[in-house]
C-alpha positions in Angstrom: 8.8 -51.7 40.9 10.5 -51.2 37.6 11.5 -54.9 36.5 13.0 -53.9 33.0 16.8 -54.8 32.9 19.1 -51.6 32.6 20.1 -52.6 29.1 16.6 -51.9 28.1 16.9 -48.1 29.2 20.5 -48.0 27.6 19.1 -49.0 24.3 16.4 -46.2 24.5 18.6 -43.7 25.3 21.2 -44.9 22.6 18.2 -44.6 20.3 17.4 -41.2 21.4 21.0 -40.4 20.8 21.0 -41.7 17.3 18.0 -39.9 16.5 19.5 -36.5 17.6 22.9 -37.1 15.7 20.9 -37.7 12.5 18.8 -34.9 12.7 22.2 -33.0 13.6 23.7 -34.4 10.6 20.9 -33.6 8.2 21.0 -29.9 9.3 24.6 -29.7 8.9 24.4 -31.1 5.4 21.5 -28.7 4.3 23.5 -26.0 5.9 26.7 -26.6 4.1 24.4 -27.4 0.6 23.1 -23.7 1.4 26.5 -22.2 1.9 27.5 -23.7 -0.9 24.6 -22.8 -3.0 25.1 -19.2 -2.0 28.8 -19.2 -2.7 28.3 -20.8 -6.1 25.9 -17.9 -6.8 28.1 -15.2 -5.9 30.9 -16.6 -7.8 28.7 -16.8 -10.7 27.6 -13.3 -10.2 31.6 -12.2 -10.1 32.4 -14.2 -13.0 29.4 -12.2 -15.1 30.5 -9.1 -13.6 34.1 -9.9 -14.8 33.1 -11.0 -18.3 31.4 -7.8 -18.7 34.0 -5.6 -17.3 36.4 -7.2 -19.7 33.8 -6.8 -22.8 33.6 -3.3 -21.8 37.2 -2.4 -21.3 37.7 -4.4 -25.2 34.7 -1.9 -26.4 36.9 1.4 -24.6 40.0 0.1 -26.3 38.3 0.0 -29.5 36.8 3.4 -29.4 40.3 4.6 -28.0 41.3 4.4 -31.5 38.6 6.9 -32.7 40.2 9.5 -30.3 43.9 8.5 -30.7 44.5 12.0 -32.2 42.7 14.0 -29.8 45.8 14.3 -27.3 47.9 15.3 -30.0 45.4 18.1 -31.4 45.1 19.3 -27.5 49.0 19.5 -27.1 49.0 21.7 -30.5 46.4 24.1 -29.5 48.0 24.5 -26.2 51.2 25.2 -28.0 49.5 27.7 -30.3 47.8 29.2 -27.2 51.3 29.8 -25.4 52.8 31.1 -28.6 49.8 33.7 -29.1 50.2 34.6 -25.4 54.4 35.5 -26.1 53.6 36.9 -29.3 51.1 39.7 -28.2 52.7 39.9 -24.9 53.8 43.4 -26.1 50.5 44.2 -28.0 49.6 48.1 -27.3 46.2 49.1 -28.8 47.9 52.2 -30.9 44.6 53.4 -32.6 43.0 53.8 -29.0 46.4 55.8 -27.5 46.9 57.8 -31.0 43.2 58.8 -30.5 44.6 59.9 -26.7 47.3 62.1 -28.2 45.1 63.5 -30.5 42.4 64.5 -28.1 45.3 66.2 -26.0 46.9 67.7 -28.9 46.3 71.9 -29.0 44.4 73.5 -31.5 45.8 74.2 -34.9 48.6 71.5 -34.5 48.7 68.8 -37.1 50.5 65.2 -37.1 53.0 64.8 -39.4 54.6 61.3 -38.8 54.4 58.9 -36.0 57.0 56.3 -35.0 57.1 53.6 -32.8 60.1 51.5 -31.3 60.8 49.7 -28.3 60.5 45.9 -26.7 59.0 43.1 -28.8 58.3 39.5 -27.6 62.0 38.6 -28.5 63.6 41.7 -27.3 63.6 43.5 -24.0 63.4 46.9 -23.5 66.7 48.7 -23.4 67.9 50.6 -20.5 67.5 54.3 -20.6 70.7 56.2 -20.5 69.3 59.4 -20.0 69.1 60.5 -16.1 66.4 62.8 -17.0 64.1 59.9 -17.7 62.1 57.8 -15.2 62.7 53.6 -15.3 59.9 51.2 -16.7 59.7 52.5 -20.3 59.4 49.7 -22.6 58.5 51.4 -25.7 59.0 55.2 -27.5 56.6 57.1 -29.2 57.9 59.7 -31.4 55.7 62.4 -33.2 56.5 64.9 -35.9 53.8 67.8 -35.6 53.4 71.1 -37.7 51.4 74.1 -36.5 51.0 77.7 -37.7 51.2 78.8 -34.2 53.7 77.9 -31.3 51.5 76.0 -28.8 51.6 76.0 -24.8 54.1 73.2 -25.1 54.3 72.8 -21.1 50.6 72.2 -21.0 50.8 70.0 -24.2 53.6 67.6 -22.2 51.4 67.6 -19.1 48.3 66.6 -20.7 50.3 63.7 -22.6 51.9 62.7 -19.2 48.4 62.3 -18.1 47.3 59.5 -20.6 47.7 56.2 -18.6 50.9 54.3 -19.7 52.7 57.4 -20.8 55.7 59.4 -19.2 58.2 61.9 -19.6 56.8 63.5 -22.6 59.0 65.8 -24.3 58.2 68.4 -26.9 61.3 70.0 -28.8 61.0 73.0 -31.3 63.0 71.7 -34.0 62.2 73.9 -37.1 60.7 77.3 -37.5 59.9 78.3 -41.1 57.9 80.6 -43.1 55.5 79.8 -46.3 57.0 81.0 -49.3 53.6 82.1 -50.8 51.6 83.1 -47.8 54.7 84.2 -45.8 52.9 83.0 -43.1 55.3 81.2 -40.1 55.2 77.4 -39.1 56.5 75.4 -36.9 58.0 71.6 -37.0 57.7 70.1 -33.5 59.3 66.8 -32.2 57.3 65.0 -29.7 58.7 61.9 -27.6 56.9 60.1 -24.9 58.1 56.8 -23.0 55.6 54.2 -22.7 55.4 51.7 -20.0 54.1 48.4 -19.6 50.5 49.9 -18.3 49.8 50.4 -22.0 49.9 46.7 -22.9 46.6 45.2 -24.0 47.2 41.9 -22.1 44.4 40.6 -23.7 45.7 37.3 -24.3 47.0 36.4 -20.7 46.0 33.1 -19.4 43.0 33.2 -17.1 43.2 31.6 -13.3 41.0 28.6 -14.8 43.3 28.1 -17.6 46.2 28.4 -15.2 
């Protein structure tokens, strides 16, 4: 038989409860301290990172002063490139084209003069008023040629029209004369050729990468 009074067992239970509560309290305090320590460490790291970022920003702002003229220079370069593109938009490599003209010139024919007139970067090509001429010409090439014999004019015109960018070649017989000393006849011929934009060199057009 258990002769101990109920108060004894109640006291024991209360003691166990107090020990459990004390242990729980210790664990809670320890956990809180650990969490606080972790947050403190994280906050310190964030403060260090912020300080480094502010220092880097200050350094970059100082360095930015060294490159303050770069945007101005780049803008000027872009303006110069645009001006070059516009200025050279009607460029024709006449040295090459005159080589083509001489290559198809009949034998015995010599060039006396060359004249080029037409569109410029600031002047649009004039509309043709001759119904016999095709549309699309931007420049006109005029040649004066001299020959001791009358060349095959039709063949000459066909050969000129086969040159890329040339159309409506026309050869006119202007003057027939005779050398005073040798009495050899000579012929002065006027040649006009309409030049299309196919003859433009387009060396300075923007590439796809440049936009």
